[in-house]
C-alpha positions as a printed NumPy array, in Angstrom:
array([[ -0.255,   0.117,  -0.02 ],
       [  1.421,   3.239,  -0.797],
       [  2.707,   5.742,   1.452],
       [  0.672,   9.142,   1.805],
       [  2.948,  12.145,   0.647],
       [  3.144,  14.867,   2.638],
       [  4.199,  18.431,   1.288],
       [  7.33 ,  19.833,   2.602],
       [  6.008,  23.513,   2.159],
       [  4.843,  25.694,   5.069],
       [  1.361,  26.387,   5.326],
       [  0.087,  29.248,   2.678],
       [ -0.749,  32.524,   4.881],
       [ -3.97 ,  33.558,   5.012],
       [ -4.915,  36.961,   2.486],
       [ -6.54 ,  38.24 ,   5.135],
       [ -3.328,  38.34 ,   7.906],
       [ -1.358,  40.111,   4.668],
       [ -4.07 ,  42.645,   4.447],
       [ -4.014,  44.101,   7.994],
       [  0.059,  43.948,   8.07 ],
       [ -0.138,  45.949,   4.757],
       [ -2.607,  48.316,   6.031],
       [ -0.67 ,  48.49 ,   9.409],
       [  2.405,  49.705,   7.457],
       [  0.668,  52.009,   5.239],
       [ -1.087,  53.831,   8.4  ],
       [  2.364,  54.159,  10.271],
       [  4.05 ,  55.49 ,   7.382],
       [  1.317,  57.954,   6.537],
       [  1.065,  58.894,  10.406],
       [  5.091,  59.498,  10.422],
       [  4.532,  61.714,   7.23 ],
       [  1.632,  64.243,   8.898],
       [  3.556,  64.473,  11.836],
       [  7.228,  65.416,   9.952],
       [  4.617,  68.671,   8.268],
       [  3.66 ,  69.595,  11.224],
       [ -0.143,  68.626,  10.344],
       [ -0.536,  66.074,  13.629],
       [  0.775,  66.671,  16.659],
       [  1.376,  63.616,  19.368],
       [  0.304,  64.02 ,  23.185],
       [  3.001,  64.705,  25.431],
       [  2.893,  63.462,  29.067],
       [  5.297,  66.156,  30.031],
       [  4.008,  69.005,  32.161],
       [  6.866,  71.072,  32.282],
       [  5.326,  73.63 ,  30.39 ],
       [  2.156,  73.831,  31.775],
       [  1.747,  76.542,  34.481],
       [  1.217,  75.086,  37.998],
       [ -2.678,  76.051,  40.05 ],
       [ -2.737,  80.284,  40.511],
       [  0.767,  80.51 ,  38.65 ],
       [  0.459,  84.505,  37.446],
       [  3.596,  84.078,  35.43 ],
       [  1.241,  82.71 ,  32.562],
       [ -0.387,  85.982,  32.408],
       [  1.122,  87.563,  28.988],
       [  0.711,  91.727,  28.989],
       [ -0.44 ,  93.158,  25.83 ],
       [ -0.458,  97.034,  25.1  ],
       [ -2.668,  98.357,  23.072],
       [ -2.666, 101.932,  22.412],
       [ -5.82 , 104.293,  21.048],
       [ -5.34 , 105.632,  17.982],
       [ -5.971, 109.497,  17.393],
       [ -9.876, 109.55 ,  16.704],
       [-10.702, 106.079,  17.352],
       [-13.627, 105.411,  18.569],
       [-12.459, 102.048,  20.603],
       [ -9.528, 100.408,  21.288],
       [ -8.609,  96.571,  20.123],
       [-11.181,  94.338,  22.727],
       [ -9.123,  91.4  ,  24.649],
       [-10.377,  89.898,  27.195],
       [ -7.487,  88.434,  29.854],
       [ -8.054,  85.878,  31.62 ],
       [ -6.619,  87.153,  35.542],
       [ -7.261,  84.919,  38.231],
       [ -8.965,  81.295,  39.376],
       [ -9.303,  81.951,  42.676],
       [-11.098,  84.705,  42.8  ],
       [-12.692,  83.849,  39.265],
       [-11.444,  87.264,  37.474],
       [-11.42 ,  88.623,  33.841],
       [-10.68 ,  92.01 ,  32.429],
       [-11.894,  92.856,  29.522],
       [ -9.976,  95.774,  28.134],
       [-11.73 ,  98.674,  25.975],
       [-14.988,  97.523,  26.958],
       [-16.021, 100.987,  26.637],
       [-15.059, 103.791,  24.527],
       [-13.741, 107.159,  25.405],
       [-16.864, 108.939,  24.634],
       [-19.066, 106.346,  26.717],
       [-16.762, 107.018,  29.67 ],
       [-17.079, 111.142,  29.126],
       [-20.701, 110.563,  29.041],
       [-21.167, 108.537,  32.481],
       [-18.98 , 111.164,  33.927],
       [-21.129, 114.206,  33.067],
       [-24.494, 112.338,  33.434],
       [-23.192, 111.496,  37.15 ],
       [-21.059, 114.683,  38.443],
       [-24.17 , 116.879,  39.615],
       [-25.427, 114.215,  41.676],
       [-22.84 , 112.744,  43.696],
       [-23.203, 111.87 ,  47.014],
       [-21.302, 110.098,  49.965],
       [-20.826, 106.599,  48.955],
       [-22.563, 104.33 ,  51.632],
       [-22.634, 100.4  ,  52.596],
       [-25.446,  98.206,  53.38 ],
       [-26.743,  97.907,  56.698],
       [-26.832,  93.963,  57.409],
       [-29.646,  94.254,  60.03 ],
       [-31.596,  96.374,  58.113],
       [-30.815,  96.196,  54.494],
       [-30.849, 100.187,  54.628],
       [-28.016, 102.076,  53.395],
       [-25.751, 103.44 ,  56.302],
       [-22.325, 105.772,  56.277],
       [-19.403, 104.237,  56.637],
       [-15.319, 104.608,  57.269],
       [-14.599, 102.046,  55.178],
       [-15.832, 103.504,  52.115],
       [-14.813, 107.15 ,  51.764],
       [-15.809, 107.672,  47.834],
       [-18.763, 109.365,  46.652],
       [-20.988, 107.94 ,  44.4  ],
       [-24.527, 107.79 ,  42.535],
       [-27.039, 105.398,  41.097],
       [-28.173, 105.009,  37.451],
       [-32.08 , 104.287,  36.714],
       [-31.888, 101.277,  34.957],
       [-32.41 , 101.813,  31.24 ],
       [-32.26 , 105.133,  31.748],
       [-31.355, 105.893,  27.944],
       [-30.158, 104.724,  24.924],
       [-26.615, 104.961,  25.748],
       [-27.241, 103.137,  29.135],
       [-28.83 , 100.76 ,  27.758],
       [-26.706, 100.016,  25.197],
       [-23.946,  99.47 ,  28.248],
       [-26.168,  97.511,  30.28 ],
       [-26.738,  94.834,  27.753],
       [-23.065,  94.583,  26.974],
       [-22.724,  93.519,  30.595],
       [-25.352,  90.626,  29.841],
       [-23.514,  89.685,  27.198],
       [-20.699,  89.621,  29.002],
       [-21.755,  87.32 ,  31.935],
       [-24.269,  85.698,  30.288],
       [-26.771,  87.006,  33.291],
       [-29.78 ,  89.123,  32.457],
       [-29.941,  92.713,  32.899],
       [-32.949,  92.304,  34.94 ],
       [-30.154,  90.521,  38.137],
       [-28.331,  93.604,  38.074],
       [-28.357,  96.244,  40.9  ],
       [-28.054,  99.051,  38.32 ],
       [-24.846, 101.107,  37.147],
       [-23.267, 103.253,  39.856],
       [-20.783, 105.471,  39.188],
       [-18.115, 105.924,  41.843],
       [-15.706, 109.263,  42.366],
       [-12.309, 108.617,  44.134],
       [-10.424, 111.602,  44.943],
       [ -6.591, 111.931,  46.12 ],
       [ -6.597, 109.744,  49.552],
       [ -9.851, 108.33 ,  49.333],
       [-10.417, 104.441,  49.085],
       [-12.849, 101.531,  49.744],
       [-11.069,  98.915,  52.4  ],
       [-11.473,  94.926,  51.338],
       [-14.733,  93.797,  51.689],
       [-17.367,  91.177,  50.56 ],
       [-20.075,  92.248,  48.218],
       [-22.068,  89.219,  48.804],
       [-24.039,  88.791,  52.058],
       [-23.107,  86.933,  54.993],
       [-26.737,  87.796,  56.761],
       [-29.919,  86.619,  56.197],
       [-32.002,  89.401,  56.285],
       [-30.45 ,  91.147,  52.822],
       [-30.404,  87.368,  51.025],
       [-34.166,  86.875,  51.817],
       [-35.512,  90.102,  50.851],
       [-32.615,  91.007,  47.71 ],
       [-31.068,  87.361,  46.777],
       [-27.428,  86.72 ,  46.872],
       [-24.729,  88.747,  45.158],
       [-23.098,  86.173,  42.833],
       [-20.687,  88.579,  40.572],
       [-19.23 ,  91.967,  39.598],
       [-18.245,  94.129,  36.973],
       [-16.049,  97.132,  37.356],
       [-15.617,  99.417,  34.516],
       [-12.752, 102.33 ,  34.815],
       [-13.859, 105.877,  33.269],
       [-10.126, 107.685,  34.059],
       [ -6.93 , 106.228,  33.926],
       [ -4.953, 106.512,  37.589],
       [ -1.461, 107.573,  37.264],
       [ -0.822, 106.346,  40.94 ],
       [ -3.111, 104.19 ,  43.264],
       [ -6.632, 103.452,  42.989],
       [ -6.071,  99.574,  42.146],
       [ -8.792,  96.806,  42.83 ],
       [ -6.616,  94.661,  44.895],
       [ -8.257,  90.827,  46.129],
       [ -5.698,  90.313,  49.431],
       [ -7.228,  86.384,  49.6  ],
       [ -6.762,  85.841,  46.246],
       [ -4.47 ,  83.107,  45.287],
       [ -1.444,  83.21 ,  43.295],
       [  2.279,  84.551,  42.969],
       [  1.187,  88.315,  43.188],
       [  4.697,  89.238,  42.159],
       [  4.96 ,  88.083,  39.081],
       [  2.26 ,  89.843,  37.09 ],
       [  3.433,  92.289,  34.394],
       [  2.548,  95.332,  36.025],
       [  3.836,  94.76 ,  39.816],
       [  6.244,  97.604,  39.534],
       [  3.317, 100.051,  38.472],
       [  1.88 ,  99.587,  42.053],
       [  1.494, 101.327,  44.98 ],
       [  2.286,  99.811,  48.57 ],
       [ -1.746,  98.772,  49.145],
       [ -1.697,  97.054,  45.397],
       [  0.761,  94.775,  46.297],
       [ -1.035,  93.272,  49.655],
       [ -2.645,  91.121,  46.602],
       [ -3.593,  90.189,  43.386],
       [ -4.46 ,  94.004,  41.817],
       [ -5.688,  95.759,  39.024],
       [ -4.676,  98.861,  37.891],
       [ -7.381, 101.225,  36.281],
       [ -7.464, 101.845,  32.866],
       [-10.145, 103.665,  30.922],
       [-12.45 , 101.549,  29.088],
       [-11.262,  98.558,  30.742],
       [-14.176,  96.518,  32.938],
       [-13.113,  93.786,  35.37 ],
       [-15.697,  90.779,  36.057],
       [-15.385,  88.651,  39.249],
       [-17.181,  86.268,  40.56 ],
       [-18.216,  86.327,  44.568],
       [-19.591,  82.24 ,  44.303],
       [-18.132,  79.235,  43.307],
       [-19.267,  77.205,  40.644],
       [-20.992,  74.657,  42.956],
       [-23.185,  78.198,  44.344],
       [-20.65 ,  78.376,  47.346],
       [-19.528,  82.04 ,  48.636],
       [-15.984,  82.673,  47.58 ],
       [-13.768,  83.899,  50.506],
       [-11.162,  84.469,  47.849],
       [-13.211,  87.335,  46.302],
       [-12.687,  89.616,  49.283],
       [-11.648,  92.933,  46.974],
       [-11.309,  96.752,  47.869],
       [ -9.947, 100.066,  46.329],
       [ -6.884, 101.374,  47.164],
       [ -6.17 , 104.914,  48.106],
       [ -5.721, 106.949,  44.953],
       [ -2.397, 109.031,  45.193],
       [ -2.422, 111.176,  42.217],
       [ -5.142, 111.767,  39.967],
       [ -8.725, 110.955,  40.35 ],
       [-10.595, 107.329,  40.103],
       [-13.708, 107.129,  38.437],
       [-15.433, 103.968,  38.157],
       [-18.697, 102.022,  37.282],
       [-20.017,  99.613,  39.16 ],
       [-22.889,  96.461,  38.373],
       [-23.461,  94.153,  41.11 ],
       [-25.627,  91.136,  40.114],
       [-27.524,  89.052,  42.073],
       [-29.284,  85.892,  41.931],
       [-32.8  ,  86.74 ,  42.168],
       [-34.853,  84.838,  39.856],
       [-32.026,  82.192,  38.649],
       [-32.894,  79.702,  41.034],
       [-29.531,  78.557,  41.465],
       [-30.218,  76.912,  44.979],
       [-32.463,  74.477,  43.285],
       [-30.498,  74.308,  39.957],
       [-27.332,  73.47 ,  41.362],
       [-23.59 ,  73.484,  40.075],
       [-24.885,  72.514,  36.369],
       [-26.215,  76.105,  35.92 ],
       [-23.237,  77.87 ,  37.652],
       [-21.042,  75.395,  35.685],
       [-22.912,  76.041,  32.42 ],
       [-22.596,  79.872,  32.898],
       [-18.957,  79.676,  32.725],
       [-18.178,  77.748,  29.892],
       [-20.836,  79.37 ,  27.876],
       [-19.233,  82.648,  28.401],
       [-15.762,  80.894,  28.045],
       [-16.537,  79.019,  25.034],
       [-18.878,  81.86 ,  22.56 ],
       [-17.785,  84.836,  23.811],
       [-13.97 ,  84.568,  24.204],
       [-13.773,  81.328,  21.468],
       [-11.078,  79.45 ,  23.412],
       [-10.354,  75.804,  23.658],
       [-11.796,  73.989,  26.243],
       [ -9.002,  71.374,  27.189],
       [-11.032,  69.713,  30.585],
       [-10.755,  70.009,  34.161],
       [ -6.933,  70.058,  34.175],
       [ -5.482,  72.347,  31.768],
       [ -7.499,  75.953,  30.292],
       [ -6.254,  77.644,  27.401],
       [ -7.636,  81.256,  26.067],
       [ -6.726,  82.551,  23.417],
       [ -6.768,  86.554,  23.214],
       [ -9.132,  87.989,  20.551],
       [ -5.784,  89.426,  19.778],
       [ -3.697,  86.522,  18.21 ],
       [ -0.377,  88.093,  20.04 ],
       [ -1.422,  87.465,  23.106],
       [ -3.108,  84.73 ,  25.636],
       [ -3.386,  83.322,  28.867],
       [ -2.799,  80.096,  29.894],
       [ -4.108,  78.958,  33.581],
       [ -4.868,  75.797,  35.297],
       [ -7.331,  75.552,  37.826],
       [ -6.4  ,  73.467,  41.352],
       [ -5.856,  69.582,  40.527]])
């Protein structure tokens, strides 16, 4: 009986295996080409270039001068701090709007007061030595336009603002550090809790007059304008007044708890005069306590993403390209 023949040739590889191997080499080659051309970048695990939380070295200053006869300088938003959450909208107001508000308020200035925690009424206080006046909401077209701009900036409806208040600080006048939010039940129950404040600077101040956050977290001496600050301004994170700029800071955290790092004050004016417009925003009617974190946090994300056109990368890194492509600020919240 003849013996069966056995082939000495190795078994033939399947055609599907060959196809997969060929595709793998093809895509590997394609990725190498894209990386070499700069079209594709690979993620890096190194965090050496990412600033630590509250590192103010990441703020890059851009100086934009108004051209002669120009209505408004170039506009861009600077992320200043995460604790408290603070932003400066440069050239928020035009020079004409600043002068209009000053002329409108000047005849009606009175000694500034504070809110009494027991009665909710205004009273004099030595901690606040400025003068000021409130402008009726929607007083005229210019005021309405500014109020609308604030609502767009904060993504909070106009109705939640307490009204524009023009403040006048002469040399030596100040406002000691304080919270804008209420710590008593009377004011909270009757007027709602305050959640954010927008300060608009109507004049340049040669020296002093900074808005200072003494409880803010960060390496304050690293800000580019450190050497321009007064002694008072060096006691915390400070913003120098510049005509037309608007400072937005939040008195509430994203989880709706009060933010003690929002403690702030107005440093004494040393040279020139300081005129500021203040708009305090309350949560009256927003139902924040019922909706919880999602409402406030979605507000932050909408403002960042839709107005300032930044790139959202997640909780551990936040990149904010400024409207001007020459400058950007990169910060990280706490891990």
